[in-house]
C-alpha positions in Angstrom: 48.0 27.7 -19.2 44.8 25.5 -19.2 43.9 24.0 -22.0 40.4 24.0 -23.7 38.5 21.2 -24.3 37.2 20.2 -27.5 33.5 19.9 -28.3 33.1 16.5 -27.3 34.8 16.6 -24.3 33.0 19.3 -23.3 29.7 17.5 -24.1 31.0 14.3 -22.7 31.6 16.5 -19.3 29.0 18.2 -18.9 26.5 15.4 -19.4 28.1 13.7 -16.8 27.8 16.4 -14.6 24.1 16.5 -15.4 23.6 12.9 -14.7 25.3 13.3 -11.0 23.8 16.0 -10.1 20.5 14.4 -11.0 21.4 11.4 -9.8 22.0 12.6 -5.7 18.5 14.7 -6.3 16.7 11.8 -7.4 18.3 9.4 -4.6 17.4 12.5 -2.0 14.3 13.1 -3.2 11.4 10.6 -2.4 11.6 9.9 -6.7 10.2 13.3 -6.9 10.8 14.8 -10.3 13.9 17.3 -9.0 15.0 17.4 -13.1 13.4 16.5 -16.5 14.1 12.8 -16.1 12.0 9.4 -16.9 11.2 7.1 -12.9 11.0 3.7 -13.6 10.2 1.6 -10.7 10.4 -2.3 -11.2 7.9 -5.0 -9.7 9.9 -8.2 -10.1 8.3 -11.6 -9.5 9.3 -15.2 -10.8 7.6 -15.0 -13.7 7.3 -11.4 -15.0 8.4 -8.0 -14.2 5.7 -5.0 -13.9 7.1 -1.3 -14.7 5.7 2.1 -13.6 7.1 4.7 -16.0 7.4 8.0 -15.0 7.6 10.4 -17.9 7.3 14.1 -17.9 5.6 15.5 -20.6 7.9 18.1 -21.7 10.5 15.7 -22.7 8.0 13.5 -24.1 6.9 15.9 -26.7 10.0 16.5 -27.7 10.6 12.8 -28.5 7.2 11.5 -29.8 6.5 14.3 -32.2 2.5 15.1 -31.1 1.1 18.5 -28.8 0.7 16.0 -25.8 1.6 19.3 -23.1 -1.8 20.6 -24.9 -4.8 19.6 -22.8 -2.6 17.3 -20.9 -5.8 15.9 -18.9 -7.5 14.5 -22.1 -4.1 13.2 -23.5 -5.0 9.4 -23.1 -7.9 10.2 -25.0 -6.5 11.7 -27.8 -3.5 9.7 -28.3 -3.8 6.4 -25.8 -3.1 4.0 -29.2 0.0 6.1 -30.5 1.5 6.2 -26.9 1.4 2.5 -26.3 2.6 1.6 -30.2 5.3 4.2 -29.6 6.5 2.6 -26.0 6.3 -1.1 -27.4 8.9 0.2 -30.0 10.9 2.3 -27.6 11.1 -1.2 -24.7 12.9 -4.4 -25.1 13.5 -6.8 -22.6 16.1 -9.8 -23.3 17.7 -12.5 -22.1 18.8 -13.3 -26.0 17.4 -11.0 -28.6 15.9 -14.0 -31.0 13.8 -14.3 -28.1 12.3 -11.7 -27.1 9.9 -10.9 -24.3 6.4 -9.7 -24.7 5.9 -6.0 -23.2 2.2 -5.8 -22.5 1.2 -1.6 -22.0 -2.0 -1.5 -19.1 -2.9 1.8 -18.1 -1.8 5.0 -18.6 -3.0 8.0 -16.8 -1.7 12.0 -16.4 -0.5 13.1 -13.0 0.1 16.7 -12.2 2.9 17.2 -9.5 6.2 19.2 -8.6 9.3 19.3 -9.5 10.7 19.9 -6.3 9.1 20.9 -2.7 9.1 24.6 -3.9 9.0 24.5 -7.5 7.2 24.7 -10.1 3.9 22.2 -11.3 4.6 20.2 -14.2 2.5 17.6 -16.3 3.8 14.0 -16.3 2.5 10.5 -18.4 2.0 7.0 -15.6 2.3 3.9 -17.4 1.6 0.8 -16.1 3.4 -2.1 -18.3 4.0 -6.0 -17.6 7.4 -7.3 -19.5 7.0 -11.1 -20.1 9.5 -13.4 -20.7 9.2 -16.7 -22.7 8.6 -20.0 -21.0 11.3 -20.9 -18.8 13.1 -17.6 -18.5 14.0 -16.5 -15.5 13.6 -13.1 -14.7 16.6 -13.0 -12.5 18.8 -11.7 -14.8 17.4 -10.1 -18.3 18.9 -7.0 -20.5 16.6 -4.2 -20.8 17.0 -2.3 -24.0 15.0 1.3 -23.4 15.3 4.7 -24.8 12.6 6.1 -24.4 12.8 10.2 -25.4 16.3 9.9 -25.2 16.4 8.6 -28.6 15.6 12.4 -29.3 16.8 14.0 -26.3 19.7 13.4 -25.9 20.5 15.0 -22.2 17.2 13.0 -20.9 18.0 10.3 -18.9 15.7 7.2 -17.2 16.5 6.2 -13.0 15.7 2.3 -12.8 14.5 1.0 -9.1 13.8 -1.8 -7.7 10.6 -1.6 -5.8 9.1 -4.7 -4.8 11.3 -8.1 -5.8 9.0 -11.2 -4.2 11.4 -13.4 -4.6 14.0 -11.6 -2.7 11.1 -10.8 -0.1 11.4 -7.0 -0.8 7.8 -5.8 -0.7 6.2 -2.3 -0.9 9.6 -0.8 0.6 11.8 2.2 -0.5 12.6 1.7 -4.4 16.5 0.3 -4.5 18.3 2.5 -7.5 19.0 -0.3 -10.2 20.7 1.7 -12.4 20.6 4.4 -14.7 20.0 4.5 -18.8 21.3 7.6 -20.8 23.7 8.7 -23.6 27.1 7.3 -23.7 29.0 10.4 -25.1 32.3 8.5 -25.9 30.6 6.1 -28.3 27.8 8.1 -29.0 24.8 5.2 -27.8 22.6 3.8 -25.4 23.9 0.8 -24.0 20.9 -1.0 -22.6 20.8 -1.9 -18.6 21.7 -5.4 -17.4 19.5 -6.2 -15.0 21.0 -8.8 -12.6 19.0 -9.7 -9.3 20.4 -11.4 -5.9 18.9 -15.3 -6.5 15.3 -15.4 -4.2 13.2 -18.4 -4.0 9.2 -19.0 -3.6 9.6 -19.6 0.3 11.5 -16.1 1.1 8.4 -14.5 -0.9 6.1 -16.5 1.1 7.6 -15.6 4.6 7.4 -12.0 3.0 4.2 -11.5 2.8 3.4 -13.1 5.6 4.9 -10.6 7.7 4.1 -8.0 5.1 0.0 -9.2 6.6 1.6 -8.6 10.3 2.6 -5.1 9.8 -0.6 -4.3 7.5 -2.7 -4.7 10.9 0.0 -3.5 13.4 0.3 0.2 11.2 -3.4 -0.6 10.6 -5.0 1.2 13.4 -7.8 1.3 11.5 -9.1 -2.2 11.0 -8.3 -3.0 14.9 -9.8 0.0 15.9 -13.4 -1.3 13.7 -13.2 -4.9 14.9 -12.5 -3.8 19.0 -15.1 -1.6 19.1 -17.3 -3.8 17.5 -16.3 -6.7 20.2 -16.6 -3.9 23.0 -20.2 -5.2 23.8 -20.2 -8.5 23.0 -19.9 -9.5 26.4 -22.9 -8.2 27.5 -26.3 -9.2 27.0 -29.1 -6.9 26.0 -31.7 -5.5 28.2 -34.9 -2.6 26.9 -32.7 -1.6 24.5 -29.6 -0.8 26.0 -26.9 -2.9 26.9 -27.5 -5.0 30.2 -25.3 -7.1 32.5 -22.3 -9.5 31.6 -23.3 -13.0 29.8 -20.9 -15.2 31.2 -17.9 -16.1 29.6 -18.9 -18.9 27.1 -21.4 -16.2 26.0 -18.7 -13.9 25.7 -16.1 -16.6 24.1 -18.8 -18.1 21.5 -19.6 -14.2 20.6 -16.1 -13.0 20.0 -15.3 -16.1 18.2 -17.9 -15.4 15.9 -17.8 -11.8 14.8 -13.8 -12.3 14.7 -14.2 -15.3 12.3 -16.9 -13.4 10.2 -14.8 -10.5 9.6 -12.4 -12.8 8.8 -14.2 -14.4 5.7 -15.6 -11.6 4.9 -12.1 -9.7 4.5 -10.9 -12.8 3.0 -13.4 -13.2 0.2 -12.5 -9.4 -1.3 -8.7 -9.8 -0.5 -8.6 -12.8 -2.8 -10.8 -10.9 -5.9 -9.4 -7.6 -5.2 -5.7 -9.2 -5.0 -6.4 -11.1 -8.6 -7.5 -7.6 -9.5 -11.8 -9.5 -10.6 -12.5 -5.9 -8.3 -10.9 -2.8 -8.6 -12.4 0.2 -6.7 -10.6 3.5 -6.1 -9.1 3.6 -2.8 -10.6 6.8 -1.5 -14.4 5.7 -1.0 -13.1 2.3 -0.1 -10.8 4.7 2.7 -13.5 6.5 3.4 -16.2 3.4 4.2 -13.4 2.0 6.3 -14.2 4.9 8.5 -18.2 5.1 8.6 -17.9 1.0 9.6 -16.0 2.3 12.7 -18.7 5.2 13.3 -21.5 3.1 13.1 -19.6 0.3 15.8 -18.7 3.3 18.2 -22.8 4.3 18.2 -23.5 0.2 18.2 -21.3 0.4 21.5 -23.3 2.9 23.3 -26.4 2.0 22.5 -27.2 -1.2 20.6 -28.2 -0.4 17.1 -27.9 -4.1 15.8 -28.3 -6.1 18.8 -27.5 -10.0 17.7 -26.7 -8.9 14.1 -22.8 -8.1 14.8 -22.0 -10.8 12.6 -23.5 -10.4 10.1 -22.1 -6.2 10.0 -18.5 -7.5 10.9 -18.7 -9.6 7.2 -19.9 -7.0 5.3 -17.8 -4.3 6.6 -14.9 -6.9 6.1 -15.6 -6.8 2.8 -14.8 -3.3 2.5 -11.5 -3.7 4.6 -10.6 -6.7 2.6 -10.3 -4.0 -0.4 -7.9 -1.8 1.0 -6.2 -5.0 2.3 -5.9 -6.1 -2.1 -4.4 -3.0 -3.1 -1.3 -3.7 -1.0 -0.9 -7.2 -3.5 -2.5 -6.1 -6.3 0.7 -3.6 -7.1 3.0 -6.0 -6.9 2.1 -7.5 -10.3 2.4 -10.8 -9.4 1.5 -14.3 -11.6 -1.2 -16.8 -10.8 1.7 -18.9 -8.5 3.3 -16.3 -6.6 -0.2 -14.6 -6.2 -2.0 -17.7 -4.7 1.1 -17.7 -2.6 1.0 -14.3 -1.3 -2.9 -14.2 -0.6 -2.3 -16.9 2.3 0.7 -15.3 3.8 -0.8 -12.1 4.1 -3.9 -13.3 4.9 -1.9 -15.9 7.6 -0.1 -12.7 8.9 -3.3 -10.9 8.8 -4.6 -13.4 11.1 -1.9 -13.9 13.0 -1.9 -9.8 14.2 -5.5 -9.9 14.2 -5.7 -12.9 16.9 -2.6 -11.3 18.7 -4.3 -7.9 19.2 -7.6 -9.8 20.5 -6.2 -12.3 22.8 -3.9 -9.4 24.2 -7.0 -7.1 24.8 -10.7 -9.2 25.3 -9.3 -11.1 28.4 -9.1 -7.4 30.3 -12.1 -6.7 28.6 -13.9 -9.9 29.9 -13.0 -8.8 33.3 -13.9 -5.6 33.6 -17.1 -6.1 31.9 -17.7 -7.9 35.4 -17.6 -4.8 37.0 -19.6 -1.0 37.4 -17.1 0.9 35.6 -17.4 -0.7 32.1 -20.5 0.8 31.4 -17.8 3.8 31.5 -14.8 2.5 30.1 -17.2 1.0 27.2 -19.0 5.1 26.7 -15.4 6.4 26.7 -14.1 4.5 24.2 -16.7 4.9 22.0 -16.7 7.9 21.9 -13.0 8.8 21.3 -13.3 5.5 19.3 -16.2 7.9 17.0 -14.3 10.9 17.1 -11.4 9.2 15.3 -13.8 7.9 12.7 -14.9 11.1 12.2 -11.4 12.4 12.0 -10.4 9.7 9.0 -13.6 10.7 7.6 -12.6 14.3 7.0 -9.0 13.7 6.2 -9.8 11.3 3.8 -12.9 13.2 2.1 -10.8 16.2 2.1 -7.3 14.7 1.7 -5.3 16.9 4.3 -4.7 15.5 8.0 -6.4 17.3 10.8 -5.3 17.2 14.1 -7.4 14.3 15.1 -5.6 11.9 12.9 -2.4 13.5 13.7 -2.9 12.4 17.4 -4.0 9.2 16.5 -0.8 9.1 14.7 1.1 10.3 18.0 -0.6 7.9 20.1 -0.3 4.7 18.5 3.4 4.4 19.9 1.9 3.8 23.0 -0.3 1.2 22.0 1.6 -1.6 24.2 1.3 1.1 27.3 -1.9 1.3 27.0 -2.6 -2.4 26.9 -0.7 -2.6 30.4 -2.7 0.2 32.2 -5.4 -1.6 30.3 -5.3 -4.9 32.3 -4.2 -3.2 35.5 -7.5 -1.3 35.8 -9.2 -4.6 34.8 -7.2 -6.3 37.5 -8.4 -3.8 40.2 -11.7 -2.8 39.2 -12.7 -6.9 39.5 -10.6 -7.1 42.5 -12.6 -4.3 44.2 -16.0 -5.9 42.9 -15.3 -8.9 44.7 -14.4 -7.7 47.7 -18.0 -5.7 47.7 -20.2 -8.6 46.8 -18.3 -10.9 49.3 -19.0 -8.5 51.8 
């Protein structure tokens, strides 16, 4: 004989079954809304904690009591101030309740997504906010008293994850689960979530930004390609509107240093102003302009378009590339001190990796530029770069990957082999050309 559960027991079992299924789907679904739950992504720095809330509108409407699902595109314009007041009333971080933190609601946007890979579309409200503790209070251990939506919708839950933690060196990685906020059916209460992070320090944060900068350049094929294509003709003199003979080692080194320095100055300026949110441009046009910069440099590598002005071009396009670099740091929600260290570490990381690539490639180009084979190599490299640039432009305008960009993604794994092949080709060509001259 199987006993019947009472009403409270059935509710408790049903609730925990829902949470278990939702947690599994959440953990394996790249944080997509497999169920009508809230997702909270947390960015922790020494003096503030940033939150990104992803709130499903269908659930929000039940709790907020306003028609948020009607004309969702106009939601922020219609009800923005009321939504901010509602969120402030239901988000309370603290270490002790007598000294509550300040909750600063930032930008709010409405986005359309999918509940699952093949599920129906849904609308969600994305909110960015900052939680600022009192002076001298650590952000490593605090309580998050949160009941948005679930104060009215008892089967709602909020999944909280740590996305970035500056002091432990976690930046732009895979979010780590911090906990779930939900109704406790046994006690009939929503318990606050205790955030207790491992001990970190500023040196770890600085190092992580350095390695993040090196990684960004290592994976930023477009940034490196722009610089390398611009440097390809730097070894040559201009003769009658065309690229001519080798200009000498001293001439090459000075030109390379000037171009690299100009690019560094350009991207450092916009990295600073972009990371500090003094200037913020949409990502898409910036990425398109980066691809255009490669196309312009590729044309110049085939035939001089701006001879003698490469330094100014490098600095100008460097300003655009710096805005792309800045977007990485701007999303960390850092205060002035950590942001200053992050900009310094990130920029040093960029320069170290950039110089490493230049040192690995430019000497071979200098050697090869003294041989009859270089014009063919230069033109072939420029044409391939132009094709890559056009592929990126199309992808970044349309939002869809194409054959060219897919091929670029596959080819990056062979970059080390390509550098070795360039070195072998340069040595063989140089030796053969020297022998011909000697004979």
